C-alpha positions as CSV (number, residue, x, y, z in Angstrom):
1,M,73.0,-14.8,95.6
2,G,72.2,-16.0,99.0
3,R,73.1,-19.1,101.1
4,P,70.8,-22.2,100.8
5,A,69.0,-21.4,104.2
6,Q,68.4,-17.6,103.4
7,N,66.8,-18.9,99.9
8,A,64.6,-21.4,101.5
9,A,63.5,-18.9,104.1
10,F,62.7,-16.3,101.4
11,D,60.7,-18.8,99.4
12,A,58.7,-19.7,102.1
13,A,58.0,-16.2,103.3
14,A,57.1,-15.2,99.8
15,A,54.5,-18.0,99.5
16,R,53.0,-17.0,102.7
17,P,51.1,-13.7,102.7
18,E,51.8,-11.8,105.8
19,A,48.1,-10.6,106.2
20,P,45.0,-12.5,105.6
21,G,44.0,-11.8,101.9
22,G,47.5,-10.7,101.2
23,E,49.6,-11.8,98.0
24,G,52.3,-14.4,97.9
25,F,54.2,-15.7,95.0
26,L,56.0,-19.0,94.2
27,A,59.7,-17.6,94.1
28,A,61.3,-20.5,92.5
29,D,58.5,-20.4,89.7
30,A,59.0,-16.7,89.2
31,F,62.6,-16.9,88.9
32,A,62.4,-19.6,86.5
33,S,60.1,-17.4,84.2
34,V,62.3,-14.6,84.7
35,A,65.3,-16.8,83.5
36,A,63.4,-17.9,80.5
37,A,62.2,-14.8,79.6
38,P,64.2,-12.7,76.7
39,P,66.9,-10.0,78.1
40,L,65.2,-6.9,79.3
41,P,64.8,-4.0,76.9
42,H,66.8,-1.0,77.2
43,I,64.2,1.3,79.2
44,P,64.9,4.6,81.0
45,A,65.4,3.6,84.6
46,V,67.2,3.8,88.0
47,V,67.6,1.3,90.8
48,L,67.6,3.1,94.4
49,S,68.7,0.7,97.1
50,S,68.4,1.5,100.8
51,D,71.5,1.8,103.0
52,K,69.9,1.7,106.4
53,F,69.7,-1.9,107.4
54,P,69.6,-3.5,111.1
55,P,73.0,-4.7,112.4
56,P,73.3,-8.5,111.7
57,A,73.1,-9.5,115.3
58,E,69.5,-8.1,115.3
59,L,68.4,-10.1,112.4
60,P,67.5,-13.8,111.8
61,A,70.4,-15.8,110.7
62,D,68.6,-16.3,107.3
63,T,68.0,-12.8,106.5
64,Y,69.9,-11.6,103.4
65,S,72.5,-9.0,104.0
66,L,72.7,-5.5,103.1
67,E,75.7,-6.4,100.9
68,Q,73.8,-9.3,99.3
69,I,70.8,-6.9,98.7
70,H,73.1,-4.2,97.0
71,A,74.7,-7.0,94.9
72,A,71.4,-8.3,93.6
73,N,70.2,-4.5,93.0
74,T,73.2,-3.9,91.1
75,R,72.7,-7.2,88.9
76,L,69.3,-5.8,88.2
77,A,70.7,-2.2,87.5
78,A,73.1,-3.8,85.1
79,A,70.7,-5.8,83.3
80,L,68.5,-2.5,82.8
81,G,71.7,-0.8,81.5
82,T,71.5,1.8,84.6
83,V,73.2,2.2,88.0
84,N,72.3,1.3,91.5
85,V,72.3,4.2,93.8
86,T,73.2,3.1,97.3
87,D,73.9,6.3,99.1
88,T,70.3,7.0,100.0
89,D,70.3,7.7,103.6
90,S,66.9,5.4,103.8
91,G,65.3,2.2,104.7
92,H,63.2,0.0,102.7
93,S,60.0,2.6,101.9
94,M,62.4,5.3,100.4
95,M,59.3,7.1,99.0
96,L,58.4,7.7,102.7
97,Y,61.8,8.5,104.1
98,Q,63.4,10.4,101.3
99,P,60.7,11.5,98.6
100,G,63.0,14.3,97.4
101,L,65.9,12.0,96.6
102,V,63.4,9.6,94.7
103,A,61.8,12.6,93.1
104,D,65.2,13.8,91.9
105,H,66.2,10.3,90.2
106,I,62.5,10.3,88.6
107,I,63.2,14.0,87.1
108,A,66.8,12.9,86.1
109,V,65.4,9.8,84.0
110,V,62.9,12.0,82.4
111,D,65.3,14.4,81.6
112,R,67.6,11.8,79.9
113,V,64.6,10.6,77.9
114,R,63.8,14.1,76.8
115,A,67.5,15.0,76.1
116,A,67.5,11.9,73.8
117,A,64.5,12.5,72.0
118,S,65.5,16.1,71.1
């Protein structure tokens, strides 16, 4: 989804924990494992995407754009058979900035499951 420089920067950052004792991962290996895996099962889900993002001029050139992140999250939502909610009035830590929105969407998923079971 990203440009080669963006993907390389992501891969390098992912492999290098931000704090001592932190966790990292090898993005290429992880993506290869996901690609080789069977399709995701249909599970009750919702994808919530932030819509507050610093202006591009304030970000390093190799940072993914909000549009790229939304496109990736829309692909995830499609794989899960659900929607990508992008009108969230929130940044990355949505559970901290919009706990009511997160709770409302969780309750909606639970309600759909209950309705289907009855």
